[in-house]
Every structure is written in C-alpha cells, then in structure tokens.
C-alpha positions as CSV (number, residue, x, y, z in Angstrom):
1,X,163.0,-119.2,219.4
2,X,161.9,-122.8,218.9
3,X,159.3,-123.9,216.4
4,X,156.4,-124.0,218.9
5,X,157.1,-120.4,220.0
6,X,157.5,-119.2,216.3
7,X,154.2,-120.8,215.4
8,X,152.4,-119.2,218.4
9,X,153.8,-115.8,217.3
10,X,152.7,-116.3,213.7
11,X,149.1,-117.1,214.6
12,X,149.1,-114.2,217.0
13,X,150.0,-111.9,214.1
14,X,147.4,-113.4,211.8
15,X,144.8,-112.9,214.5
16,X,145.9,-109.2,214.8
17,X,147.8,-109.7,218.0
18,X,151.4,-108.7,218.1
19,X,152.6,-107.6,214.6
20,X,151.4,-105.4,211.7
21,X,148.1,-103.9,212.1
22,X,146.8,-103.8,208.5
23,X,144.2,-101.1,209.3
24,X,146.1,-98.6,211.3
25,X,149.5,-99.1,209.6
26,X,151.4,-99.7,212.9
27,X,153.4,-102.5,214.4
28,X,152.5,-103.7,217.9
29,X,154.8,-105.5,220.2
30,X,152.8,-106.4,223.3
31,X,151.4,-103.2,224.6
32,X,153.8,-101.0,222.7
33,X,152.9,-99.6,219.3
34,X,155.6,-98.4,216.8
35,X,154.0,-96.0,214.3
36,X,155.3,-95.8,210.7
37,X,156.7,-92.3,209.9
38,X,154.5,-90.2,207.6
39,X,155.7,-87.7,205.0
40,X,156.1,-84.1,206.2
41,X,154.7,-81.2,204.2
42,X,158.2,-80.1,203.3
43,X,159.0,-83.5,201.9
44,X,155.9,-83.5,199.8
45,X,156.7,-80.1,198.5
46,X,160.2,-81.3,197.6
47,X,158.8,-84.3,195.7
48,X,156.4,-82.0,193.8
49,X,159.2,-79.6,192.9
50,X,161.4,-82.5,191.6
51,X,158.5,-83.7,189.5
52,X,157.9,-80.2,188.1
53,X,161.6,-79.9,187.2
54,X,161.6,-83.3,185.4
55,X,158.4,-82.3,183.5
56,X,160.0,-79.0,182.4
57,X,162.9,-81.0,181.0
58,X,160.9,-83.9,179.5
59,X,158.1,-82.0,177.8
60,X,160.3,-79.9,175.5
61,X,162.4,-83.0,174.7
62,X,159.2,-84.9,173.7
63,X,158.0,-82.0,171.6
64,X,161.4,-81.8,169.9
65,X,161.3,-85.6,169.2
66,X,157.8,-85.3,167.8
67,X,158.8,-82.5,165.5
68,X,161.9,-84.4,164.3
69,X,159.7,-87.4,163.5
70,X,157.4,-85.2,161.4
71,X,160.4,-83.7,159.7
72,X,161.7,-87.2,158.8
73,X,158.4,-88.3,157.4
74,X,158.2,-85.2,155.3
75,X,161.6,-85.9,153.9
76,X,160.6,-89.5,153.1
77,X,157.5,-88.2,151.3
78,X,159.6,-86.0,149.1
79,X,162.0,-88.8,148.4
80,X,159.1,-90.7,147.0
81,X,158.1,-87.7,144.9
82,X,161.7,-87.6,143.5
83,X,161.6,-91.3,142.7
84,X,158.2,-90.9,140.9
85,X,159.6,-88.0,139.0
86,X,162.7,-90.0,137.9
87,X,160.5,-92.8,136.7
88,X,158.3,-90.4,134.8
89,X,161.4,-88.9,133.1
90,X,162.7,-92.3,132.2
91,X,159.4,-93.2,130.5
92,X,158.9,-89.9,128.8
93,X,162.1,-89.3,126.9
94,X,163.6,-87.3,129.8
95,X,160.8,-84.7,129.6
96,X,159.5,-83.1,132.8
97,X,155.7,-83.3,133.4
98,X,153.8,-80.1,132.8
99,X,154.2,-78.1,136.1
100,X,150.6,-76.9,135.8
101,X,149.1,-80.3,135.1
102,X,151.3,-82.7,137.1
103,X,148.8,-83.2,139.9
104,X,145.4,-82.0,138.4
105,X,144.6,-82.2,134.7
106,X,142.7,-79.0,134.9
107,X,145.7,-76.8,134.8
108,X,145.7,-73.3,133.3
109,X,144.0,-71.8,136.3
110,X,146.4,-69.3,137.8
111,X,145.0,-69.4,141.3
112,X,142.9,-72.1,142.9
113,X,142.9,-71.0,146.6
114,X,141.1,-74.0,148.2
115,X,142.1,-76.9,146.1
116,X,144.7,-78.1,148.5
117,X,142.1,-78.7,151.2
118,X,139.1,-79.6,149.0
119,X,138.4,-83.3,149.3
120,X,136.1,-83.2,146.3
121,X,139.0,-82.4,144.0
122,X,140.3,-85.6,142.5
123,X,143.9,-85.7,141.5
124,X,144.3,-87.0,137.9
125,X,147.4,-85.2,136.5
126,X,150.3,-86.7,134.5
127,X,152.3,-87.7,137.5
128,X,149.4,-89.1,139.5
129,X,149.8,-92.7,138.0
130,X,153.2,-92.7,139.6
131,X,152.1,-91.3,143.0
132,X,148.5,-92.2,143.5
133,X,149.1,-95.5,145.2
134,X,151.3,-94.0,147.8
135,X,150.4,-92.1,151.0
136,X,153.1,-89.5,150.7
137,X,151.2,-86.3,149.8
138,X,151.1,-84.6,153.2
139,X,153.8,-83.2,155.5
140,X,152.6,-84.2,159.0
141,X,153.5,-80.8,160.4
142,X,151.7,-78.9,157.6
143,X,148.6,-81.0,158.4
144,X,148.8,-79.8,162.0
145,X,149.4,-76.2,161.2
146,X,146.8,-76.0,158.4
147,X,144.1,-77.1,160.8
148,X,144.6,-73.9,162.8
149,X,145.9,-71.4,160.2
150,X,144.2,-72.7,157.1
151,X,140.8,-71.1,157.7
152,X,142.5,-67.7,157.5
153,X,144.3,-68.4,154.2
154,X,144.0,-65.9,151.3
155,X,140.6,-66.1,149.4
156,X,139.3,-69.0,151.5
157,X,135.9,-70.2,150.5
158,X,134.2,-70.8,153.9
159,X,131.9,-73.5,152.3
160,X,135.0,-75.7,151.7
161,X,136.2,-77.4,154.9
162,X,139.9,-77.5,155.8
163,X,140.6,-81.1,155.0
164,X,144.3,-81.0,153.8
165,X,144.9,-83.2,150.7
166,X,148.4,-82.1,149.6
167,X,151.2,-79.9,150.8
168,X,153.8,-80.2,148.0
169,X,154.3,-78.2,144.8
170,X,156.4,-78.6,141.7
171,X,159.0,-76.1,140.4
172,X,157.1,-74.0,137.8
173,X,160.3,-73.5,135.7
174,X,160.5,-77.2,134.8
175,X,158.5,-78.8,132.0
176,X,155.9,-77.6,129.5
177,X,153.6,-74.8,130.4
178,X,153.4,-71.0,130.3
179,X,156.3,-70.7,132.9
180,X,158.5,-73.6,132.0
181,X,162.1,-72.7,131.1
182,X,163.5,-76.2,130.5
183,X,161.6,-79.1,129.0
184,X,164.1,-82.0,129.5
185,X,166.4,-83.0,132.3
186,X,169.3,-82.8,129.9
187,X,168.8,-79.1,129.8
188,X,169.4,-78.7,133.5
189,X,173.1,-78.0,134.1
190,X,173.3,-79.1,137.7
191,X,170.5,-81.5,138.7
192,X,171.7,-81.5,142.3
193,X,171.1,-77.8,142.7
194,X,167.6,-77.4,141.1
195,X,164.5,-78.2,143.1
196,X,161.9,-80.5,141.7
197,X,159.3,-80.5,144.5
198,X,159.1,-78.6,147.8
199,X,156.6,-77.5,150.4
200,X,154.6,-74.3,150.5
201,X,153.1,-72.3,153.4
202,X,149.3,-71.9,153.5
203,X,149.9,-68.3,154.5
204,X,151.8,-65.4,152.9
205,X,154.9,-63.6,154.1
206,X,155.0,-59.8,153.4
207,X,157.8,-59.0,151.0
208,X,158.4,-62.7,150.3
209,X,155.2,-64.1,148.9
210,X,151.9,-62.8,147.7
211,X,150.2,-66.2,147.2
212,X,150.2,-69.2,149.5
213,X,149.7,-72.8,148.5
214,X,147.0,-72.7,145.9
215,X,147.6,-74.7,142.7
216,X,150.6,-77.0,143.5
217,X,152.9,-74.8,141.4
218,X,156.0,-73.1,142.8
219,X,156.6,-70.0,140.8
220,X,159.4,-68.3,142.5
221,X,160.6,-64.9,141.1
222,X,163.7,-63.0,142.0
223,X,162.2,-59.5,142.4
224,X,158.4,-59.9,142.5
225,X,157.2,-61.8,145.6
226,X,154.9,-64.5,144.4
227,X,155.5,-68.0,145.8
228,X,158.1,-69.2,148.2
229,X,159.1,-72.5,149.7
230,X,157.8,-73.3,153.2
231,X,159.3,-71.9,156.4
232,X,157.8,-74.0,159.2
233,X,160.4,-76.6,159.9
234,X,163.0,-76.0,162.6
235,X,161.8,-72.5,163.4
236,X,163.3,-70.1,165.8
237,X,160.9,-70.3,168.7
238,X,157.2,-69.8,167.6
239,X,158.0,-67.7,164.5
240,X,156.7,-69.9,161.6
241,X,158.4,-67.7,159.1
242,X,161.9,-68.4,160.4
243,X,162.4,-72.0,159.5
244,X,163.3,-74.2,156.5
245,X,161.5,-76.3,153.9
246,X,162.3,-79.8,152.8
247,X,163.2,-80.0,149.1
248,X,163.7,-82.8,146.7
249,X,166.1,-81.9,143.9
250,X,166.1,-83.0,140.3
251,X,168.8,-85.6,141.0
252,X,166.5,-87.2,143.6
253,X,168.3,-86.2,146.8
254,X,166.4,-84.4,149.6
255,X,167.8,-81.5,151.6
256,X,166.5,-78.4,153.5
257,X,166.5,-74.8,152.2
258,X,165.6,-71.3,153.4
259,X,162.9,-69.2,151.7
260,X,165.5,-66.6,151.0
261,X,167.3,-69.1,148.7
262,X,164.2,-70.1,146.9
263,X,165.0,-68.4,143.6
264,X,168.6,-69.7,143.5
265,X,167.5,-73.3,143.8
266,X,164.4,-72.9,141.6
267,X,165.7,-71.3,138.4
268,X,167.3,-74.0,136.3
269,X,169.7,-71.9,134.2
C-alpha cells in the first residue's frame, strides 16, 4: 500500500467509511461487517462469582487488619500511661498515686456508673498533669463497642449521652486509698508481673464481674466477682467475653492478659 492509497483509506475511516463504526461498535470492510463478540450470560455469571469469592476473602482480611490497628493503638495508649506513671513515681518519692483519685479528684465514691461517658466530668486527679496533654485515654475498639452496648450498662442514667471519655482503670491495690495494699514501688516484689493500668468492659460478666467500668478503679478480688479486666480484644468469633485485655505493668511494659488471670496480675504481694 503506497502513501496515496493509505491516505485515502484513512480519510475513508474518518468519514465513517471502511473501518471502525464508533456508534455500532463494528468494523466494516467494504460491504462486510465484522461484529465484536459480546459477553455471554455464563461469562458474566463467572465474573460475578469470581468477584464474590474475592470479596469473601478480602472483607474478613480488612476487618482483621482494622482490629489489629485498634489493638496496636490501645497498646500505645497504655504505654503512655505507664510512662506517665513512671514519671509520677520518680517525682513523688516512688509513691503510687491514690487509685481512687488518680483521674478525678472527687474519689471516695464507690460507684459512679456514668462518669466514663459523661463529657461534663472534668478530669483533675493527681496523674492528670502527666496525662492531660495526650490523646491516649480511649481504646478505639472500646469506643466502637460502647456506642452500641453502652446504653445498656448497669445503672445508666438516660439523661447522660454515651460520649466515651476514658476506657482505662488503675489497679486498686496500688497506692493510698481504702483498698491499697502497697504504697511505694519498692514494695512490689515483681514489677513486671503486677498490672498498673488496664481496660475494663462497660458490661458485666456473670460469675466474673458485678460492676462494669464506673470509677476508673480496678478492684479485682479472688473469690468475690467485682471488677475484671476487659475481654473484647482478639475474641473467639462474636463472643465479646472470650478475648483479652491490654495491660501496662508497673515496670512499664505492655502485654495482653485474660480475665481469668486478673487477680494473679493485680494483687501485688
């Protein structure tokens, strides 16, 4: 094909002569038309089935990745709590803060059911100057769960909206107060085995706890179910009572623990 013939063919295509018909989606050569092959119903169904399989694989993977991200953030929060506690100890003659007044300086109230989600309650406890400037007070997963489960928590005052403020509590056996067993860190035999702060559920578990998160104090007893550490991370299926809690220990390291081990890691002697 010489240049003149090629040019004639090109202008013929542009003028919708021989060539691709942009409207009908076919290719014409003279009087003959070659139609492009369309998808059959079976092929479309196969494509849909493949997409469905891929979605069934990807959605759980994305959910798992999201939960792992929230788990990691929660651990980082507690690491900051441990650091704040260490600084407090260093500046206060190795004495622990009062477990009943570390977050709110209105301690002494045994049960304050709605304080954790009451935006009008202003934190002003002894540890607050070391923590107040940091956005580390809420486990992301607890925030999600509390929005749906929170309205049903024990002794909920319906006039107080569920606006989660905190999700961590201090070990009641540490520091001054009516429950404290040790006053100074030097009295703790194994600082790597005693919890400093951990998470609590906003619901109770029969036989395990009789009070949910209420006053940011973890009073865990061996025989009498009172408080327990959280159970909503890395659960078995949808059972929120089957998982673990993140815990920062007195020595500052963060690990996970089961509710059934709460007393063993809480009692300091």
